[in-house]
Biotite code that builds the C-alpha atoms (Angstrom):
import biotite.structure as struc

atoms = struc.array([
    struc.Atom([-90.138, 56.187, -31.451], chain_id="A", res_id=1, res_name="MET", atom_name="CA", element="C"),
    struc.Atom([-87.245, 58.222, -32.195], chain_id="A", res_id=2, res_name="MET", atom_name="CA", element="C"),
    struc.Atom([-86.318, 58.464, -28.599], chain_id="A", res_id=3, res_name="GLY", atom_name="CA", element="C"),
    struc.Atom([-86.205, 55.056, -28.480], chain_id="A", res_id=4, res_name="GLY", atom_name="CA", element="C"),
    struc.Atom([-83.729, 54.790, -31.012], chain_id="A", res_id=5, res_name="SER", atom_name="CA", element="C"),
    struc.Atom([-81.679, 57.809, -29.835], chain_id="A", res_id=6, res_name="ILE", atom_name="CA", element="C"),
    struc.Atom([-81.202, 56.439, -26.284], chain_id="A", res_id=7, res_name="ALA", atom_name="CA", element="C"),
    struc.Atom([-80.283, 53.011, -27.888], chain_id="A", res_id=8, res_name="GLY", atom_name="CA", element="C"),
    struc.Atom([-77.609, 54.996, -29.771], chain_id="A", res_id=9, res_name="ARG", atom_name="CA", element="C"),
    struc.Atom([-75.988, 56.664, -26.674], chain_id="A", res_id=10, res_name="ALA", atom_name="CA", element="C"),
    struc.Atom([-76.457, 53.087, -25.024], chain_id="A", res_id=11, res_name="PHE", atom_name="CA", element="C"),
    struc.Atom([-74.717, 51.828, -27.712], chain_id="A", res_id=12, res_name="LEU", atom_name="CA", element="C"),
    struc.Atom([-72.048, 54.889, -27.625], chain_id="A", res_id=13, res_name="ASP", atom_name="CA", element="C"),
    struc.Atom([-71.413, 54.332, -24.416], chain_id="A", res_id=14, res_name="ALA", atom_name="CA", element="C"),
    struc.Atom([-70.497, 50.637, -24.216], chain_id="A", res_id=15, res_name="TYR", atom_name="CA", element="C"),
    struc.Atom([-68.165, 51.144, -26.900], chain_id="A", res_id=16, res_name="LYS", atom_name="CA", element="C"),
    struc.Atom([-66.085, 53.816, -24.614], chain_id="A", res_id=17, res_name="GLN", atom_name="CA", element="C"),
    struc.Atom([-66.791, 51.520, -21.584], chain_id="A", res_id=18, res_name="ALA", atom_name="CA", element="C"),
    struc.Atom([-64.825, 49.389, -23.640], chain_id="A", res_id=19, res_name="LEU", atom_name="CA", element="C"),
    struc.Atom([-61.952, 51.134, -24.794], chain_id="A", res_id=20, res_name="GLN", atom_name="CA", element="C"),
    struc.Atom([-61.318, 52.704, -21.451], chain_id="A", res_id=21, res_name="ARG", atom_name="CA", element="C"),
    struc.Atom([-60.668, 48.712, -19.965], chain_id="A", res_id=22, res_name="ALA", atom_name="CA", element="C"),
    struc.Atom([-58.348, 48.246, -22.585], chain_id="A", res_id=23, res_name="GLY", atom_name="CA", element="C"),
    struc.Atom([-56.561, 50.939, -21.772], chain_id="A", res_id=24, res_name="GLN", atom_name="CA", element="C"),
    struc.Atom([-56.554, 50.107, -18.308], chain_id="A", res_id=25, res_name="GLU", atom_name="CA", element="C"),
    struc.Atom([-55.625, 46.348, -18.762], chain_id="A", res_id=26, res_name="GLY", atom_name="CA", element="C"),
    struc.Atom([-52.686, 47.621, -20.795], chain_id="A", res_id=27, res_name="ALA", atom_name="CA", element="C"),
    struc.Atom([-51.750, 50.203, -18.610], chain_id="A", res_id=28, res_name="ARG", atom_name="CA", element="C"),
    struc.Atom([-51.718, 47.572, -15.879], chain_id="A", res_id=29, res_name="ARG", atom_name="CA", element="C"),
    struc.Atom([-49.834, 45.459, -17.667], chain_id="A", res_id=30, res_name="ALA", atom_name="CA", element="C"),
    struc.Atom([-47.177, 47.065, -18.416], chain_id="A", res_id=31, res_name="VAL", atom_name="CA", element="C"),
    struc.Atom([-47.027, 47.755, -14.415], chain_id="A", res_id=32, res_name="ASP", atom_name="CA", element="C"),
    struc.Atom([-46.771, 44.168, -13.935], chain_id="A", res_id=33, res_name="ALA", atom_name="CA", element="C"),
    struc.Atom([-43.439, 44.213, -15.950], chain_id="A", res_id=34, res_name="THR", atom_name="CA", element="C"),
    struc.Atom([-41.885, 46.546, -13.982], chain_id="A", res_id=35, res_name="GLN", atom_name="CA", element="C"),
    struc.Atom([-42.245, 44.302, -11.252], chain_id="A", res_id=36, res_name="ARG", atom_name="CA", element="C"),
    struc.Atom([-39.707, 41.630, -10.574], chain_id="A", res_id=37, res_name="PRO", atom_name="CA", element="C"),
    struc.Atom([-42.049, 38.589, -9.569], chain_id="A", res_id=38, res_name="LEU", atom_name="CA", element="C"),
    struc.Atom([-40.695, 35.532, -8.436], chain_id="A", res_id=39, res_name="THR", atom_name="CA", element="C"),
    struc.Atom([-42.679, 32.319, -7.576], chain_id="A", res_id=40, res_name="ALA", atom_name="CA", element="C"),
    struc.Atom([-43.545, 32.975, -4.281], chain_id="A", res_id=41, res_name="THR", atom_name="CA", element="C"),
    struc.Atom([-42.665, 36.933, -3.738], chain_id="A", res_id=42, res_name="HIS", atom_name="CA", element="C"),
    struc.Atom([-44.490, 39.745, -5.329], chain_id="A", res_id=43, res_name="SER", atom_name="CA", element="C"),
    struc.Atom([-41.851, 42.583, -4.089], chain_id="A", res_id=44, res_name="MET", atom_name="CA", element="C"),
    struc.Atom([-39.954, 45.374, -5.908], chain_id="A", res_id=45, res_name="THR", atom_name="CA", element="C"),
    struc.Atom([-36.449, 46.154, -5.618], chain_id="A", res_id=46, res_name="LEU", atom_name="CA", element="C"),
    struc.Atom([-37.015, 49.499, -3.789], chain_id="A", res_id=47, res_name="ALA", atom_name="CA", element="C"),
    struc.Atom([-39.142, 47.234, -1.773], chain_id="A", res_id=48, res_name="GLU", atom_name="CA", element="C"),
    struc.Atom([-36.811, 44.687, -1.034], chain_id="A", res_id=49, res_name="ALA", atom_name="CA", element="C"),
    struc.Atom([-34.173, 47.375, -0.496], chain_id="A", res_id=50, res_name="LYS", atom_name="CA", element="C"),
    struc.Atom([-36.334, 49.497, 2.585], chain_id="A", res_id=51, res_name="LYS", atom_name="CA", element="C"),
    struc.Atom([-37.019, 46.212, 4.524], chain_id="A", res_id=52, res_name="ILE", atom_name="CA", element="C"),
    struc.Atom([-33.603, 45.113, 4.810], chain_id="A", res_id=53, res_name="LEU", atom_name="CA", element="C"),
    struc.Atom([-32.676, 49.136, 5.269], chain_id="A", res_id=54, res_name="GLY", atom_name="CA", element="C"),
    struc.Atom([-30.076, 49.605, 2.303], chain_id="A", res_id=55, res_name="VAL", atom_name="CA", element="C"),
    struc.Atom([-32.331, 52.069, 0.490], chain_id="A", res_id=56, res_name="ASP", atom_name="CA", element="C"),
    struc.Atom([-30.782, 55.230, -0.704], chain_id="A", res_id=57, res_name="GLY", atom_name="CA", element="C"),
    struc.Atom([-27.241, 53.912, 0.370], chain_id="A", res_id=58, res_name="LYS", atom_name="CA", element="C"),
    struc.Atom([-24.561, 54.113, -2.804], chain_id="A", res_id=59, res_name="PRO", atom_name="CA", element="C"),
    struc.Atom([-21.983, 51.669, -4.338], chain_id="A", res_id=60, res_name="ASN", atom_name="CA", element="C"),
    struc.Atom([-23.811, 49.250, -2.467], chain_id="A", res_id=61, res_name="LEU", atom_name="CA", element="C"),
    struc.Atom([-22.377, 45.830, -2.436], chain_id="A", res_id=62, res_name="ALA", atom_name="CA", element="C"),
    struc.Atom([-23.756, 42.013, -2.565], chain_id="A", res_id=63, res_name="ILE", atom_name="CA", element="C"),
    struc.Atom([-21.957, 41.624, 0.533], chain_id="A", res_id=64, res_name="ASN", atom_name="CA", element="C"),
    struc.Atom([-23.951, 44.759, 2.021], chain_id="A", res_id=65, res_name="ASP", atom_name="CA", element="C"),
    struc.Atom([-27.132, 42.739, 1.665], chain_id="A", res_id=66, res_name="ILE", atom_name="CA", element="C"),
    struc.Atom([-26.027, 39.849, 3.190], chain_id="A", res_id=67, res_name="TYR", atom_name="CA", element="C"),
    struc.Atom([-24.608, 41.221, 6.541], chain_id="A", res_id=68, res_name="THR", atom_name="CA", element="C"),
    struc.Atom([-27.904, 43.064, 6.628], chain_id="A", res_id=69, res_name="ARG", atom_name="CA", element="C"),
    struc.Atom([-29.821, 40.445, 5.699], chain_id="A", res_id=70, res_name="TYR", atom_name="CA", element="C"),
    struc.Atom([-28.073, 38.342, 8.557], chain_id="A", res_id=71, res_name="GLN", atom_name="CA", element="C"),
    struc.Atom([-28.516, 40.637, 11.320], chain_id="A", res_id=72, res_name="HIS", atom_name="CA", element="C"),
    struc.Atom([-31.996, 41.303, 10.908], chain_id="A", res_id=73, res_name="LEU", atom_name="CA", element="C"),
    struc.Atom([-32.534, 37.646, 10.587], chain_id="A", res_id=74, res_name="HIS", atom_name="CA", element="C"),
    struc.Atom([-31.014, 37.230, 13.354], chain_id="A", res_id=75, res_name="ALA", atom_name="CA", element="C"),
    struc.Atom([-32.403, 39.794, 15.351], chain_id="A", res_id=76, res_name="VAL", atom_name="CA", element="C"),
    struc.Atom([-36.455, 38.748, 14.051], chain_id="A", res_id=77, res_name="ASN", atom_name="CA", element="C"),
    struc.Atom([-35.627, 34.893, 14.920], chain_id="A", res_id=78, res_name="ASP", atom_name="CA", element="C"),
    struc.Atom([-39.052, 33.412, 17.038], chain_id="A", res_id=79, res_name="PRO", atom_name="CA", element="C"),
    struc.Atom([-36.940, 30.537, 18.028], chain_id="A", res_id=80, res_name="THR", atom_name="CA", element="C"),
    struc.Atom([-35.005, 33.069, 20.311], chain_id="A", res_id=81, res_name="LYS", atom_name="CA", element="C"),
    struc.Atom([-37.811, 34.667, 21.949], chain_id="A", res_id=82, res_name="GLY", atom_name="CA", element="C"),
    struc.Atom([-39.363, 38.169, 20.580], chain_id="A", res_id=83, res_name="GLY", atom_name="CA", element="C"),
    struc.Atom([-39.003, 37.465, 16.933], chain_id="A", res_id=84, res_name="GLY", atom_name="CA", element="C"),
    struc.Atom([-41.408, 37.693, 14.362], chain_id="A", res_id=85, res_name="SER", atom_name="CA", element="C"),
    struc.Atom([-42.098, 34.590, 11.705], chain_id="A", res_id=86, res_name="ALA", atom_name="CA", element="C"),
    struc.Atom([-43.628, 37.038, 9.460], chain_id="A", res_id=87, res_name="TYR", atom_name="CA", element="C"),
    struc.Atom([-40.810, 39.945, 9.534], chain_id="A", res_id=88, res_name="LEU", atom_name="CA", element="C"),
    struc.Atom([-38.194, 36.901, 9.271], chain_id="A", res_id=89, res_name="GLN", atom_name="CA", element="C"),
    struc.Atom([-40.022, 36.155, 6.135], chain_id="A", res_id=90, res_name="SER", atom_name="CA", element="C"),
    struc.Atom([-40.242, 39.629, 4.771], chain_id="A", res_id=91, res_name="LYS", atom_name="CA", element="C"),
    struc.Atom([-36.874, 39.596, 4.894], chain_id="A", res_id=92, res_name="ILE", atom_name="CA", element="C"),
    struc.Atom([-36.312, 36.544, 3.164], chain_id="A", res_id=93, res_name="ASP", atom_name="CA", element="C"),
    struc.Atom([-38.095, 37.363, 0.677], chain_id="A", res_id=94, res_name="GLY", atom_name="CA", element="C"),
    struc.Atom([-36.473, 41.274, 0.043], chain_id="A", res_id=95, res_name="ALA", atom_name="CA", element="C"),
    struc.Atom([-33.299, 39.343, 0.132], chain_id="A", res_id=96, res_name="LYS", atom_name="CA", element="C"),
    struc.Atom([-34.335, 36.817, -3.040], chain_id="A", res_id=97, res_name="THR", atom_name="CA", element="C"),
    struc.Atom([-35.699, 39.831, -4.279], chain_id="A", res_id=98, res_name="VAL", atom_name="CA", element="C"),
    struc.Atom([-32.177, 41.171, -4.731], chain_id="A", res_id=99, res_name="ILE", atom_name="CA", element="C"),
    struc.Atom([-30.478, 38.590, -5.472], chain_id="A", res_id=100, res_name="GLU", atom_name="CA", element="C"),
    struc.Atom([-32.587, 37.818, -8.746], chain_id="A", res_id=101, res_name="GLU", atom_name="CA", element="C"),
    struc.Atom([-32.320, 41.308, -9.135], chain_id="A", res_id=102, res_name="ALA", atom_name="CA", element="C"),
    struc.Atom([-28.415, 40.746, -9.196], chain_id="A", res_id=103, res_name="VAL", atom_name="CA", element="C"),
    struc.Atom([-28.567, 38.067, -11.647], chain_id="A", res_id=104, res_name="LYS", atom_name="CA", element="C"),
    struc.Atom([-30.658, 39.553, -14.239], chain_id="A", res_id=105, res_name="ARG", atom_name="CA", element="C"),
    struc.Atom([-27.670, 42.127, -14.027], chain_id="A", res_id=106, res_name="GLY", atom_name="CA", element="C"),
    struc.Atom([-29.936, 45.061, -12.419], chain_id="A", res_id=107, res_name="GLU", atom_name="CA", element="C"),
    struc.Atom([-27.915, 47.734, -10.501], chain_id="A", res_id=108, res_name="SER", atom_name="CA", element="C"),
    struc.Atom([-28.313, 47.758, -6.646], chain_id="A", res_id=109, res_name="LEU", atom_name="CA", element="C"),
])
C-alpha cells in the first residue's frame, strides 16, 4: 500500500506545482496587459500604431506629422475611390486613435 501513497503524494505535489506556475503565468499576463494601451474598440500598442502610419523611428515627431500621414494614408486607402481597402483604412483609423490617446496621457511620441 506504500506505493499508492507515494504516487498520491507525487500527484499532489505535481498539482500544487502546476497551480503555482499557472498563477505566475497569470501574473505575467496581467503585467503585459497593463503595458498595452487598450481602447474600447482597439487593441494596439503605440509602437504598432506608429508602424501602421509609417512614422516609427522618426525623431521629434509632432502630432501634426501624425495627422498629415493619417490623412494621406486614409485617402489612398479609400474603398469608394477604387482600389482602396476598408480593412486597411480601419487599421489606419485605429492607429490614429491609439496615438491620440497616448498623447492625451502625456506619453512622448
